[in-house]
Each structure stands twice: as C-alpha cells, then as structure tokens.
PyMOL Python script that loads the backbone (N, CA, C, O; Angstrom):
from pymol import cmd

cmd.read_pdbstr("""\
ATOM      1  N   MET A   1     106.107 -19.590 137.364  1.00  0.00           N
ATOM      2  CA  MET A   1     105.012 -20.153 136.583  1.00  0.00           C
ATOM      3  C   MET A   1     104.688 -19.180 135.448  1.00  0.00           C
ATOM      4  O   MET A   1     104.691 -17.967 135.658  1.00  0.00           O
ATOM      5  N   THR A   2     104.414 -19.687 134.276  1.00  0.00           N
ATOM      6  CA  THR A   2     104.104 -18.880 133.115  1.00  0.00           C
ATOM      7  C   THR A   2     102.627 -18.509 133.088  1.00  0.00           C
ATOM      8  O   THR A   2     101.776 -19.307 133.481  1.00  0.00           O
ATOM      9  N   THR A   3     102.325 -17.310 132.628  1.00  0.00           N
ATOM     10  CA  THR A   3     100.948 -16.864 132.474  1.00  0.00           C
ATOM     11  C   THR A   3     100.569 -16.915 131.003  1.00  0.00           C
ATOM     12  O   THR A   3     101.310 -16.419 130.153  1.00  0.00           O
ATOM     13  N   LEU A   4      99.424 -17.508 130.695  1.00  0.00           N
ATOM     14  CA  LEU A   4      98.897 -17.550 129.337  1.00  0.00           C
ATOM     15  C   LEU A   4      97.683 -16.640 129.261  1.00  0.00           C
ATOM     16  O   LEU A   4      96.898 -16.564 130.206  1.00  0.00           O
ATOM     17  N   THR A   5      97.530 -15.959 128.153  1.00  0.00           N
ATOM     18  CA  THR A   5      96.397 -15.072 127.948  1.00  0.00           C
ATOM     19  C   THR A   5      95.722 -15.449 126.634  1.00  0.00           C
ATOM     20  O   THR A   5      96.399 -15.688 125.634  1.00  0.00           O
ATOM     21  N   PHE A   6      94.403 -15.504 126.631  1.00  0.00           N
ATOM     22  CA  PHE A   6      93.665 -15.762 125.396  1.00  0.00           C
ATOM     23  C   PHE A   6      92.330 -15.059 125.459  1.00  0.00           C
ATOM     24  O   PHE A   6      91.872 -14.677 126.536  1.00  0.00           O
ATOM     25  N   LYS A   7      91.703 -14.887 124.310  1.00  0.00           N
ATOM     26  CA  LYS A   7      90.455 -14.145 124.232  1.00  0.00           C
ATOM     27  C   LYS A   7      89.271 -15.091 124.057  1.00  0.00           C
ATOM     28  O   LYS A   7      89.345 -16.086 123.335  1.00  0.00           O
ATOM     29  N   VAL A   8      88.175 -14.751 124.739  1.00  0.00           N
ATOM     30  CA  VAL A   8      86.911 -15.458 124.594  1.00  0.00           C
ATOM     31  C   VAL A   8      85.798 -14.413 124.585  1.00  0.00           C
ATOM     32  O   VAL A   8      86.008 -13.272 124.997  1.00  0.00           O
ATOM     33  N   SER A   9      84.641 -14.795 124.126  1.00  0.00           N
ATOM     34  CA  SER A   9      83.502 -13.872 124.136  1.00  0.00           C
ATOM     35  C   SER A   9      83.070 -13.624 125.581  1.00  0.00           C
ATOM     36  O   SER A   9      83.427 -14.387 126.478  1.00  0.00           O
ATOM     37  N   ASN A  10      82.318 -12.580 125.799  1.00  0.00           N
ATOM     38  CA  ASN A  10      81.797 -12.289 127.148  1.00  0.00           C
ATOM     39  C   ASN A  10      80.938 -13.440 127.653  1.00  0.00           C
ATOM     40  O   ASN A  10      81.002 -13.803 128.827  1.00  0.00           O
ATOM     41  N   ALA A  11      80.131 -14.014 126.759  1.00  0.00           N
ATOM     42  CA  ALA A  11      79.258 -15.130 127.157  1.00  0.00           C
ATOM     43  C   ALA A  11      80.083 -16.342 127.573  1.00  0.00           C
ATOM     44  O   ALA A  11      79.764 -17.002 128.562  1.00  0.00           O
ATOM     45  N   ASP A  12      81.149 -16.638 126.816  1.00  0.00           N
ATOM     46  CA  ASP A  12      82.006 -17.773 127.164  1.00  0.00           C
ATOM     47  C   ASP A  12      82.733 -17.519 128.481  1.00  0.00           C
ATOM     48  O   ASP A  12      82.870 -18.426 129.302  1.00  0.00           O
ATOM     49  N   ALA A  13      83.195 -16.298 128.683  1.00  0.00           N
ATOM     50  CA  ALA A  13      83.882 -15.953 129.937  1.00  0.00           C
ATOM     51  C   ALA A  13      82.941 -16.153 131.118  1.00  0.00           C
ATOM     52  O   ALA A  13      83.343 -16.687 132.152  1.00  0.00           O
ATOM     53  N   GLN A  14      81.704 -15.730 130.970  1.00  0.00           N
ATOM     54  CA  GLN A  14      80.725 -15.892 132.046  1.00  0.00           C
ATOM     55  C   GLN A  14      80.471 -17.377 132.320  1.00  0.00           C
ATOM     56  O   GLN A  14      80.394 -17.798 133.474  1.00  0.00           O
ATOM     57  N   ARG A  15      80.344 -18.153 131.262  1.00  0.00           N
ATOM     58  CA  ARG A  15      80.097 -19.591 131.409  1.00  0.00           C
ATOM     59  C   ARG A  15      81.280 -20.284 132.099  1.00  0.00           C
ATOM     60  O   ARG A  15      81.082 -21.135 132.966  1.00  0.00           O
ATOM     61  N   LEU A  16      82.501 -19.921 131.713  1.00  0.00           N
ATOM     62  CA  LEU A  16      83.685 -20.507 132.339  1.00  0.00           C
ATOM     63  C   LEU A  16      83.761 -20.154 133.823  1.00  0.00           C
ATOM     64  O   LEU A  16      84.074 -21.007 134.654  1.00  0.00           O
ATOM     65  N   ARG A  17      83.476 -18.913 134.147  1.00  0.00           N
ATOM     66  CA  ARG A  17      83.510 -18.495 135.552  1.00  0.00           C
ATOM     67  C   ARG A  17      82.434 -19.217 136.366  1.00  0.00           C
ATOM     68  O   ARG A  17      82.669 -19.596 137.514  1.00  0.00           O
ATOM     69  N   GLN A  18      81.257 -19.404 135.771  1.00  0.00           N
ATOM     70  CA  GLN A  18      80.180 -20.122 136.469  1.00  0.00           C
ATOM     71  C   GLN A  18      80.589 -21.571 136.744  1.00  0.00           C
ATOM     72  O   GLN A  18      80.328 -22.104 137.823  1.00  0.00           O
ATOM     73  N   ARG A  19      81.226 -22.196 135.765  1.00  0.00           N
ATOM     74  CA  ARG A  19      81.675 -23.585 135.948  1.00  0.00           C
ATOM     75  C   ARG A  19      82.733 -23.685 137.033  1.00  0.00           C
ATOM     76  O   ARG A  19      82.731 -24.624 137.829  1.00  0.00           O
ATOM     77  N   ALA A  20      83.636 -22.716 137.060  1.00  0.00           N
ATOM     78  CA  ALA A  20      84.676 -22.721 138.090  1.00  0.00           C
ATOM     79  C   ALA A  20      84.041 -22.564 139.475  1.00  0.00           C
ATOM     80  O   ALA A  20      84.420 -23.261 140.416  1.00  0.00           O
ATOM     81  N   ARG A  21      83.079 -21.649 139.595  1.00  0.00           N
ATOM     82  CA  ARG A  21      82.399 -21.465 140.883  1.00  0.00           C
ATOM     83  C   ARG A  21      81.665 -22.741 141.286  1.00  0.00           C
ATOM     84  O   ARG A  21      81.725 -23.158 142.443  1.00  0.00           O
ATOM     85  N   ALA A  22      80.969 -23.363 140.326  1.00  0.00           N
ATOM     86  CA  ALA A  22      80.222 -24.591 140.620  1.00  0.00           C
ATOM     87  C   ALA A  22      81.159 -25.714 141.062  1.00  0.00           C
ATOM     88  O   ALA A  22      80.793 -26.538 141.900  1.00  0.00           O
ATOM     89  N   ALA A  23      82.366 -25.746 140.498  1.00  0.00           N
ATOM     90  CA  ALA A  23      83.345 -26.771 140.859  1.00  0.00           C
ATOM     91  C   ALA A  23      84.151 -26.379 142.095  1.00  0.00           C
ATOM     92  O   ALA A  23      85.009 -27.132 142.558  1.00  0.00           O
ATOM     93  N   LYS A  24      83.857 -25.169 142.630  1.00  0.00           N
ATOM     94  CA  LYS A  24      84.572 -24.657 143.812  1.00  0.00           C
ATOM     95  C   LYS A  24      86.076 -24.655 143.592  1.00  0.00           C
ATOM     96  O   LYS A  24      86.842 -25.115 144.438  1.00  0.00           O
ATOM     97  N   THR A  25      86.486 -24.132 142.442  1.00  0.00           N
ATOM     98  CA  THR A  25      87.897 -24.042 142.097  1.00  0.00           C
ATOM     99  C   THR A  25      88.145 -22.747 141.339  1.00  0.00           C
ATOM    100  O   THR A  25      87.205 -22.036 140.985  1.00  0.00           O
ATOM    101  N   SER A  26      89.382 -22.451 141.098  1.00  0.00           N
ATOM    102  CA  SER A  26      89.710 -21.242 140.335  1.00  0.00           C
ATOM    103  C   SER A  26      89.506 -21.510 138.845  1.00  0.00           C
ATOM    104  O   SER A  26      89.491 -22.658 138.401  1.00  0.00           O
ATOM    105  N   LEU A  27      89.354 -20.452 138.103  1.00  0.00           N
ATOM    106  CA  LEU A  27      89.216 -20.577 136.659  1.00  0.00           C
ATOM    107  C   LEU A  27      90.472 -21.215 136.077  1.00  0.00           C
ATOM    108  O   LEU A  27      90.380 -22.074 135.200  1.00  0.00           O
ATOM    109  N   SER A  28      91.635 -20.806 136.556  1.00  0.00           N
ATOM    110  CA  SER A  28      92.899 -21.381 136.064  1.00  0.00           C
ATOM    111  C   SER A  28      92.940 -22.890 136.289  1.00  0.00           C
ATOM    112  O   SER A  28      93.304 -23.648 135.391  1.00  0.00           O
ATOM    113  N   GLU A  29      92.563 -23.321 137.496  1.00  0.00           N
ATOM    114  CA  GLU A  29      92.601 -24.753 137.800  1.00  0.00           C
ATOM    115  C   GLU A  29      91.583 -25.516 136.973  1.00  0.00           C
ATOM    116  O   GLU A  29      91.872 -26.616 136.502  1.00  0.00           O
ATOM    117  N   LEU A  30      90.402 -24.956 136.789  1.00  0.00           N
ATOM    118  CA  LEU A  30      89.382 -25.598 135.960  1.00  0.00           C
ATOM    119  C   LEU A  30      89.900 -25.814 134.541  1.00  0.00           C
ATOM    120  O   LEU A  30      89.751 -26.902 133.984  1.00  0.00           O
ATOM    121  N   LEU A  31      90.503 -24.791 133.960  1.00  0.00           N
ATOM    122  CA  LEU A  31      91.021 -24.909 132.599  1.00  0.00           C
ATOM    123  C   LEU A  31      92.175 -25.902 132.517  1.00  0.00           C
ATOM    124  O   LEU A  31      92.263 -26.668 131.557  1.00  0.00           O
ATOM    125  N   ARG A  32      93.059 -25.896 133.513  1.00  0.00           N
ATOM    126  CA  ARG A  32      94.163 -26.870 133.523  1.00  0.00           C
ATOM    127  C   ARG A  32      93.614 -28.290 133.572  1.00  0.00           C
ATOM    128  O   ARG A  32      94.073 -29.167 132.840  1.00  0.00           O
ATOM    129  N   GLN A  33      92.627 -28.513 134.440  1.00  0.00           N
ATOM    130  CA  GLN A  33      92.049 -29.856 134.565  1.00  0.00           C
ATOM    131  C   GLN A  33      91.434 -30.308 133.244  1.00  0.00           C
ATOM    132  O   GLN A  33      91.630 -31.446 132.817  1.00  0.00           O
ATOM    133  N   ARG A  34      90.694 -29.415 132.605  1.00  0.00           N
ATOM    134  CA  ARG A  34      89.999 -29.785 131.363  1.00  0.00           C
ATOM    135  C   ARG A  34      90.963 -30.004 130.203  1.00  0.00           C
ATOM    136  O   ARG A  34      90.777 -30.924 129.407  1.00  0.00           O
ATOM    137  N   VAL A  35      91.972 -29.180 130.105  1.00  0.00           N
ATOM    138  CA  VAL A  35      92.886 -29.268 128.973  1.00  0.00           C
ATOM    139  C   VAL A  35      93.904 -30.388 129.151  1.00  0.00           C
ATOM    140  O   VAL A  35      94.263 -31.060 128.184  1.00  0.00           O
ATOM    141  N   LEU A  36      94.365 -30.592 130.368  1.00  0.00           N
ATOM    142  CA  LEU A  36      95.444 -31.537 130.598  1.00  0.00           C
ATOM    143  C   LEU A  36      94.978 -32.911 131.055  1.00  0.00           C
ATOM    144  O   LEU A  36      95.801 -33.802 131.266  1.00  0.00           O
ATOM    145  N   GLU A  37      93.666 -33.100 131.211  1.00  0.00           N
ATOM    146  CA  GLU A  37      93.177 -34.400 131.674  1.00  0.00           C
ATOM    147  C   GLU A  37      93.440 -35.467 130.629  1.00  0.00           C
ATOM    148  O   GLU A  37      93.566 -35.172 129.441  1.00  0.00           O
ATOM    149  N   LYS A  38      93.521 -36.686 131.072  1.00  0.00           N
ATOM    150  CA  LYS A  38      93.747 -37.800 130.160  1.00  0.00           C
ATOM    151  C   LYS A  38      92.428 -38.209 129.534  1.00  0.00           C
ATOM    152  O   LYS A  38      91.468 -38.506 130.246  1.00  0.00           O
ATOM    153  N   ARG A  39      92.370 -38.228 128.241  1.00  0.00           N
ATOM    154  CA  ARG A  39      91.139 -38.612 127.535  1.00  0.00           C
ATOM    155  C   ARG A  39      90.881 -40.114 127.596  1.00  0.00           C
ATOM    156  O   ARG A  39      89.763 -40.548 127.320  1.00  0.00           O
ATOM    157  N   ALA A  40      91.869 -40.910 127.943  1.00  0.00           N
ATOM    158  CA  ALA A  40      91.704 -42.365 127.984  1.00  0.00           C
ATOM    159  C   ALA A  40      90.747 -42.808 129.074  1.00  0.00           C
ATOM    160  O   ALA A  40      90.291 -43.951 129.045  1.00  0.00           O
ATOM    161  N   THR A  41      90.422 -41.954 130.032  1.00  0.00           N
ATOM    162  CA  THR A  41      89.556 -42.347 131.137  1.00  0.00           C
ATOM    163  C   THR A  41      88.127 -42.626 130.689  1.00  0.00           C
ATOM    164  O   THR A  41      87.375 -43.256 131.433  1.00  0.00           O
ATOM    165  N   THR A  42      87.726 -42.180 129.499  1.00  0.00           N
ATOM    166  CA  THR A  42      86.349 -42.408 129.072  1.00  0.00           C
ATOM    167  C   THR A  42      86.046 -43.890 128.875  1.00  0.00           C
ATOM    168  O   THR A  42      84.879 -44.281 128.898  1.00  0.00           O
ATOM    169  N   GLY A  43      87.068 -44.725 128.683  1.00  0.00           N
ATOM    170  CA  GLY A  43      86.849 -46.149 128.511  1.00  0.00           C
ATOM    171  C   GLY A  43      86.554 -46.864 129.815  1.00  0.00           C
ATOM    172  O   GLY A  43      86.223 -48.050 129.807  1.00  0.00           O
ATOM    173  N   LYS A  44      86.670 -46.165 130.934  1.00  0.00           N
ATOM    174  CA  LYS A  44      86.473 -46.792 132.235  1.00  0.00           C
ATOM    175  C   LYS A  44      85.099 -46.500 132.814  1.00  0.00           C
ATOM    176  O   LYS A  44      84.913 -46.560 134.029  1.00  0.00           O
ATOM    177  N   ILE A  45      84.150 -46.189 131.971  1.00  0.00           N
ATOM    178  CA  ILE A  45      82.780 -45.957 132.413  1.00  0.00           C
ATOM    179  C   ILE A  45      81.975 -47.201 132.063  1.00  0.00           C
ATOM    180  O   ILE A  45      82.001 -47.673 130.926  1.00  0.00           O
ATOM    181  N   LYS A  46      81.269 -47.720 133.041  1.00  0.00           N
ATOM    182  CA  LYS A  46      80.539 -48.975 132.845  1.00  0.00           C
ATOM    183  C   LYS A  46      79.037 -48.754 132.937  1.00  0.00           C
ATOM    184  O   LYS A  46      78.566 -47.799 133.554  1.00  0.00           O
ATOM    185  N   LEU A  47      78.311 -49.643 132.319  1.00  0.00           N
ATOM    186  CA  LEU A  47      76.858 -49.636 132.372  1.00  0.00           C
ATOM    187  C   LEU A  47      76.426 -50.563 133.511  1.00  0.00           C
ATOM    188  O   LEU A  47      76.816 -51.729 133.563  1.00  0.00           O
ATOM    189  N   ARG A  48      75.613 -50.021 134.418  1.00  0.00           N
ATOM    190  CA  ARG A  48      75.120 -50.811 135.555  1.00  0.00           C
ATOM    191  C   ARG A  48      73.637 -50.545 135.763  1.00  0.00           C
ATOM    192  O   ARG A  48      73.106 -49.535 135.303  1.00  0.00           O
ATOM    193  N   ARG A  49      72.986 -51.444 136.448  1.00  0.00           N
ATOM    194  CA  ARG A  49      71.571 -51.271 136.766  1.00  0.00           C
ATOM    195  C   ARG A  49      71.453 -50.518 138.090  1.00  0.00           C
ATOM    196  O   ARG A  49      72.060 -50.904 139.089  1.00  0.00           O
ATOM    197  N   CYS A  50      70.664 -49.437 138.089  1.00  0.00           N
ATOM    198  CA  CYS A  50      70.455 -48.639 139.290  1.00  0.00           C
ATOM    199  C   CYS A  50      69.633 -49.448 140.289  1.00  0.00           C
ATOM    200  O   CYS A  50      68.562 -49.944 139.939  1.00  0.00           O
ATOM    201  N   PRO A  51      70.117 -49.592 141.538  1.00  0.00           N
ATOM    202  CA  PRO A  51      69.377 -50.383 142.517  1.00  0.00           C
ATOM    203  C   PRO A  51      68.078 -49.718 142.961  1.00  0.00           C
ATOM    204  O   PRO A  51      67.199 -50.382 143.511  1.00  0.00           O
ATOM    205  N   ILE A  52      67.951 -48.424 142.731  1.00  0.00           N
ATOM    206  CA  ILE A  52      66.755 -47.701 143.168  1.00  0.00           C
ATOM    207  C   ILE A  52      65.673 -47.708 142.093  1.00  0.00           C
ATOM    208  O   ILE A  52      64.514 -48.018 142.369  1.00  0.00           O
ATOM    209  N   THR A  53      66.070 -47.358 140.844  1.00  0.00           N
ATOM    210  CA  THR A  53      65.074 -47.235 139.775  1.00  0.00           C
ATOM    211  C   THR A  53      65.008 -48.445 138.860  1.00  0.00           C
ATOM    212  O   THR A  53      64.005 -48.652 138.176  1.00  0.00           O
ATOM    213  N   GLY A  54      66.075 -49.252 138.840  1.00  0.00           N
ATOM    214  CA  GLY A  54      66.118 -50.395 137.935  1.00  0.00           C
ATOM    215  C   GLY A  54      66.555 -50.015 136.535  1.00  0.00           C
ATOM    216  O   GLY A  54      66.653 -50.879 135.664  1.00  0.00           O
ATOM    217  N   ALA A  55      66.820 -48.726 136.300  1.00  0.00           N
ATOM    218  CA  ALA A  55      67.249 -48.258 134.979  1.00  0.00           C
ATOM    219  C   ALA A  55      68.736 -48.544 134.775  1.00  0.00           C
ATOM    220  O   ALA A  55      69.501 -48.600 135.738  1.00  0.00           O
ATOM    221  N   ASP A  56      69.141 -48.726 133.517  1.00  0.00           N
ATOM    222  CA  ASP A  56      70.560 -48.852 133.205  1.00  0.00           C
ATOM    223  C   ASP A  56      71.181 -47.468 133.281  1.00  0.00           C
ATOM    224  O   ASP A  56      70.654 -46.517 132.705  1.00  0.00           O
ATOM    225  N   ILE A  57      72.307 -47.348 133.994  1.00  0.00           N
ATOM    226  CA  ILE A  57      72.984 -46.066 134.163  1.00  0.00           C
ATOM    227  C   ILE A  57      74.478 -46.247 133.901  1.00  0.00           C
ATOM    228  O   ILE A  57      75.008 -47.352 134.015  1.00  0.00           O
ATOM    229  N   PHE A  58      75.145 -45.161 133.553  1.00  0.00           N
ATOM    230  CA  PHE A  58      76.583 -45.166 133.352  1.00  0.00           C
ATOM    231  C   PHE A  58      77.255 -44.768 134.658  1.00  0.00           C
ATOM    232  O   PHE A  58      76.888 -43.766 135.271  1.00  0.00           O
ATOM    233  N   VAL A  59      78.242 -45.554 135.084  1.00  0.00           N
ATOM    234  CA  VAL A  59      78.926 -45.320 136.356  1.00  0.00           C
ATOM    235  C   VAL A  59      80.432 -45.388 136.110  1.00  0.00           C
ATOM    236  O   VAL A  59      80.921 -46.352 135.520  1.00  0.00           O
ATOM    237  N   PRO A  60      81.174 -44.363 136.561  1.00  0.00           N
ATOM    238  CA  PRO A  60      82.636 -44.428 136.408  1.00  0.00           C
ATOM    239  C   PRO A  60      83.233 -45.389 137.427  1.00  0.00           C
ATOM    240  O   PRO A  60      82.675 -45.595 138.505  1.00  0.00           O
ATOM    241  N   GLU A  61      84.372 -45.974 137.072  1.00  0.00           N
ATOM    242  CA  GLU A  61      85.060 -46.841 138.017  1.00  0.00           C
ATOM    243  C   GLU A  61      85.565 -46.012 139.197  1.00  0.00           C
ATOM    244  O   GLU A  61      85.724 -44.797 139.074  1.00  0.00           O
ATOM    245  N   PRO A  62      85.819 -46.654 140.334  1.00  0.00           N
ATOM    246  CA  PRO A  62      86.330 -45.935 141.502  1.00  0.00           C
ATOM    247  C   PRO A  62      87.604 -45.149 141.157  1.00  0.00           C
ATOM    248  O   PRO A  62      88.468 -45.626 140.421  1.00  0.00           O
ATOM    249  N   GLY A  63      87.692 -43.946 141.703  1.00  0.00           N
ATOM    250  CA  GLY A  63      88.850 -43.102 141.457  1.00  0.00           C
ATOM    251  C   GLY A  63      88.659 -42.104 140.340  1.00  0.00           C
ATOM    252  O   GLY A  63      89.421 -41.144 140.222  1.00  0.00           O
ATOM    253  N   LEU A  64      87.635 -42.324 139.506  1.00  0.00           N
ATOM    254  CA  LEU A  64      87.338 -41.374 138.438  1.00  0.00           C
ATOM    255  C   LEU A  64      86.306 -40.369 138.933  1.00  0.00           C
ATOM    256  O   LEU A  64      85.517 -40.680 139.825  1.00  0.00           O
ATOM    257  N   PRO A  65      86.304 -39.159 138.359  1.00  0.00           N
ATOM    258  CA  PRO A  65      85.309 -38.173 138.783  1.00  0.00           C
ATOM    259  C   PRO A  65      83.901 -38.624 138.421  1.00  0.00           C
ATOM    260  O   PRO A  65      83.699 -39.432 137.514  1.00  0.00           O
ATOM    261  N   ALA A  66      82.943 -38.086 139.147  1.00  0.00           N
ATOM    262  CA  ALA A  66      81.539 -38.429 138.902  1.00  0.00           C
ATOM    263  C   ALA A  66      81.123 -38.027 137.495  1.00  0.00           C
ATOM    264  O   ALA A  66      81.589 -37.023 136.956  1.00  0.00           O
ATOM    265  N   LEU A  67      80.261 -38.809 136.923  1.00  0.00           N
ATOM    266  CA  LEU A  67      79.705 -38.517 135.612  1.00  0.00           C
ATOM    267  C   LEU A  67      78.501 -37.606 135.832  1.00  0.00           C
ATOM    268  O   LEU A  67      77.485 -38.032 136.380  1.00  0.00           O
ATOM    269  N   THR A  68      78.619 -36.354 135.404  1.00  0.00           N
ATOM    270  CA  THR A  68      77.561 -35.372 135.611  1.00  0.00           C
ATOM    271  C   THR A  68      77.024 -34.892 134.277  1.00  0.00           C
ATOM    272  O   THR A  68      77.577 -35.206 133.223  1.00  0.00           O
ATOM    273  N   THR A  69      75.955 -34.137 134.328  1.00  0.00           N
ATOM    274  CA  THR A  69      75.400 -33.552 133.113  1.00  0.00           C
ATOM    275  C   THR A  69      76.448 -32.698 132.406  1.00  0.00           C
ATOM    276  O   THR A  69      76.561 -32.731 131.181  1.00  0.00           O
ATOM    277  N   ASP A  70      77.210 -31.934 133.183  1.00  0.00           N
ATOM    278  CA  ASP A  70      78.245 -31.084 132.584  1.00  0.00           C
ATOM    279  C   ASP A  70      79.344 -31.898 131.918  1.00  0.00           C
ATOM    280  O   ASP A  70      79.792 -31.544 130.828  1.00  0.00           O
ATOM    281  N   THR A  71      79.794 -32.993 132.558  1.00  0.00           N
ATOM    282  CA  THR A  71      80.861 -33.782 131.947  1.00  0.00           C
ATOM    283  C   THR A  71      80.367 -34.481 130.683  1.00  0.00           C
ATOM    284  O   THR A  71      81.116 -34.595 129.713  1.00  0.00           O
ATOM    285  N   VAL A  72      79.136 -34.945 130.679  1.00  0.00           N
ATOM    286  CA  VAL A  72      78.570 -35.556 129.472  1.00  0.00           C
ATOM    287  C   VAL A  72      78.433 -34.510 128.376  1.00  0.00           C
ATOM    288  O   VAL A  72      78.761 -34.778 127.220  1.00  0.00           O
ATOM    289  N   ARG A  73      77.952 -33.322 128.726  1.00  0.00           N
ATOM    290  CA  ARG A  73      77.818 -32.238 127.756  1.00  0.00           C
ATOM    291  C   ARG A  73      79.180 -31.894 127.150  1.00  0.00           C
ATOM    292  O   ARG A  73      79.291 -31.683 125.943  1.00  0.00           O
ATOM    293  N   ASP A  74      80.209 -31.840 127.990  1.00  0.00           N
ATOM    294  CA  ASP A  74      81.557 -31.547 127.509  1.00  0.00           C
ATOM    295  C   ASP A  74      82.069 -32.638 126.572  1.00  0.00           C
ATOM    296  O   ASP A  74      82.679 -32.339 125.546  1.00  0.00           O
ATOM    297  N   MET A  75      81.822 -33.901 126.920  1.00  0.00           N
ATOM    298  CA  MET A  75      82.251 -35.000 126.051  1.00  0.00           C
ATOM    299  C   MET A  75      81.529 -34.940 124.709  1.00  0.00           C
ATOM    300  O   MET A  75      82.147 -35.141 123.663  1.00  0.00           O
ATOM    301  N   LEU A  76      80.235 -34.667 124.729  1.00  0.00           N
ATOM    302  CA  LEU A  76      79.461 -34.634 123.500  1.00  0.00           C
ATOM    303  C   LEU A  76      79.759 -33.407 122.649  1.00  0.00           C
ATOM    304  O   LEU A  76      79.512 -33.419 121.443  1.00  0.00           O
ATOM    305  N   ALA A  77      80.285 -32.354 123.255  1.00  0.00           N
ATOM    306  CA  ALA A  77      80.615 -31.141 122.503  1.00  0.00           C
ATOM    307  C   ALA A  77      81.707 -31.427 121.486  1.00  0.00           C
ATOM    308  O   ALA A  77      81.788 -30.750 120.460  1.00  0.00           O
ATOM    309  N   GLU A  78      82.545 -32.414 121.753  1.00  0.00           N
ATOM    310  CA  GLU A  78      83.628 -32.775 120.827  1.00  0.00           C
ATOM    311  C   GLU A  78      83.189 -33.814 119.818  1.00  0.00           C
ATOM    312  O   GLU A  78      83.952 -34.151 118.913  1.00  0.00           O
ATOM    313  N   PHE A  79      81.985 -34.327 119.951  1.00  0.00           N
ATOM    314  CA  PHE A  79      81.480 -35.346 119.046  1.00  0.00           C
ATOM    315  C   PHE A  79      81.034 -34.687 117.752  1.00  0.00           C
ATOM    316  O   PHE A  79      80.342 -33.670 117.784  1.00  0.00           O
ATOM    317  N   PRO A  80      81.415 -35.244 116.629  1.00  0.00           N
ATOM    318  CA  PRO A  80      81.066 -34.589 115.334  1.00  0.00           C
ATOM    319  C   PRO A  80      79.595 -34.501 115.063  1.00  0.00           C
ATOM    320  O   PRO A  80      79.189 -33.980 114.024  1.00  0.00           O
TER     321      PRO A  80
END
""", "prot")
cmd.dss("prot")
cmd.show_as("cartoon", "prot")
cmd.util.cbc("prot")
cmd.orient("prot")
C-alpha cells in the first residue's frame, strides 16, 4: 500500500483527528471515505415529515449514511 503525505495547519490536523475519533475510525480511513466517496449520493436525500415534531426533515434513503450536522457542514463547505 502506498503512503501519501501532505501538510495541514495544526488547527486542521486537530479537527481531522477529532472527526476521526468521533467516527470511531482511523484518520486514514476517514480521509479515504471523504475523498473517494461518490458525490452522486446527495440526490438520494428526501424531504419527509417528522412523525414526532411534524416538521419537514431531510432523510437519506436506506443504505446511505445518516445525515448529520457534520455531513451537512461538509456539503455546504463546497458550496460557493
């Protein structure tokens, strides 16, 4: 397996490590998942009414990862 090396700020390194810990995975696996994931999956998120609150919420189709604050933040980070 090939090793890649790149530089990030101390703050970014800390943030990446925190995300990996929160996801209970290694930093390498977290980065592979984020970089190599298919971007086409964003079209499979549907709007549904929450049975508890009655509010409209976004729900991914079965088999897709949960839509979390972090995943929304990541999607919006690429938005112009």
